[in-house]
C-alpha positions, 0 to 999 in steps of 0.5 A: 463493548462499545467503541467511541464514536471516533474509532467507529468512524476510523474504522469506516474510513479505513475500509472506504480507503481499502475499497478505493485501494482496490478499484485503484489498484484493480489496474496492477492485477488485470491490466495486462490480462485485458490488454491481451484480451485473455478476459473481458474487463468484467471477467478480469475484475471478478478474477482478480477479487476472487484472489484478492480475498483468497489471499485472506485464508493464506495469510490467517491459516497458511502463513499464520500472521499478518506481518505487514499489517504489524509493520504498518501499525508499528510505523510510528512510535506508539507514544505519539499515536492518537485517534485524531492522528489515524483520522488525519492520516486516513483523510489524506490518503483518501484525497490523494488516492481519489486525486491520482484515480481521477487523473489516471496516474497509478500512484501508490495506495500503500505510500500515501497510507503510510506518508499520512500516518507519518505526517499526522503522528509528527505534526501531533508531536510538534504541537504537543512540543510547541505548547511544552516549549511555549509554557516553559519559555513564555519569554520566546518570540513565535519562530524561537519557540517554533524552532525549539519544538522542531528540534525536539521532535528530531530527538524523539523518535517519532519515527521508527526508523527501522520500519520506515527505511525498509518502506522508502528503499522498497520505492525503488527496489521493488520495480527494480527487482520486478523488472529484473525477474521479468527479464530473466522470466521472458528470456527463459521462456523465449528460449524455451518456445523459440521452436514452438509454433507461434499461434500454439504458443500464444494459445498456451500463454494466454491460459498461463496468464489465468495463473499468473494474473491470479498469482499476482492479485493473491499477492496484491490481496497479501500486501495491500489489505494488511495496510488497512488491518495495520491501521485499524489495528493501531486505533483499536491498540490505542483504544485499549492501552490508553482509553480503557486502560485494558490489563490485558493489553497492558501486560503484553510488551508492545511488540506483541499486541499487534499479534494479540489484537489480530488474534482476538479481533479476527473480523477486522482482516476478514473485512479488510480483505473482502473490501479490497476484493470489492473495490477491485470488482469496481474497476479503475478503467483510467489506470488500466489504460495507463498501465495496460498499454501506454508504458509498453505494449504487452503480448500474452507471453510478456504478460505471464512474465510480468504478472509472475515477476510481480507475484515473486517480488510480492511474495518475497516482501510478504515473507520478510513484512516489507510493505511495497507498492503493488503499483511500483512492483508491476510498472517495474515488471512491465518495463522489464519485459519491454526492455527484452525487446529494445529500450525504445519499446518502454515509453519513458516519458510516462515512466517519467511521469510515474516516477514523479508521482511515486517520489511525491506521494509520501510528502505529499500525503504528509503534508496534507495529513498534517494539515488535516490534523491542525484542523481536527484539533482546531475545530473538535 
């Protein structure tokens, strides 16, 4: 079977995005373990990459499904998915990821991907409606045609809100959950070790950080690699259903097509997890500095608390198939351990700047993807 060139380009771009996601989010997995000097940066990225990749075997052979990938593939009504839409969304996501990496802003790779996908799909729907309105009512002026097309888009169900609303809610819920869990874990640990020798306790926590950082990296792999798999899945399913008219896919209800794809294209999840692991090995030192030292100073005890809280949050959201930002999750967890000392231990100026980046990620990615889609359709 030969794939069309654009589909091959999409798969390549998705894996490039996955790689960028890895080094962009490397800080999430290793910032605390580096800042507490448990591992050197080089050792830490190797450790995180190992567990990023191990997540593939957990998802494929223990959990037995890829819930988050399935959610991502279904954020947009399949009637408005085309290869051009997916290409445009990926280009926007890559551009935003590189921009925020360059400025050392730990934004969400997950939300930029989702924002790009939604923005390109909505633009595609709008352009179709615009041409339909113009053809049906040639006497309308440009602005009246735009207005009518916009009204049609809002009634077509382009965005699957049952999938998208939980994603939006967890922009705020994930860091709050991570923060609450990290506060609880920190208070429990402090109570249990209050009579221990500080030096011996610190050595114990540094060893435990190897476990907690591994768990968080496992959650990171489960969460983030599946998002790229979901985008590739949407493209491959479109190819089989709309271009090949493949009866094997057409005979399956749309809700079951992603699972069928995952079973027959097992190399897609495999290379998705490999790509994110390789990206993690490349690191992202500017963001590591922000996450590891600028939000609040982190001890080995607090590192264990933050990473464990982040891992628990990611495992819970993976169970329910809700894509979340590992960046948001670990940031909330780090803020939580800071709050157990005192409110002023958290550098709120940095935190507010991060919050703005989180809020703006989806709309900016959507706008860039929409513009990219218009350029792609105009040029090709």
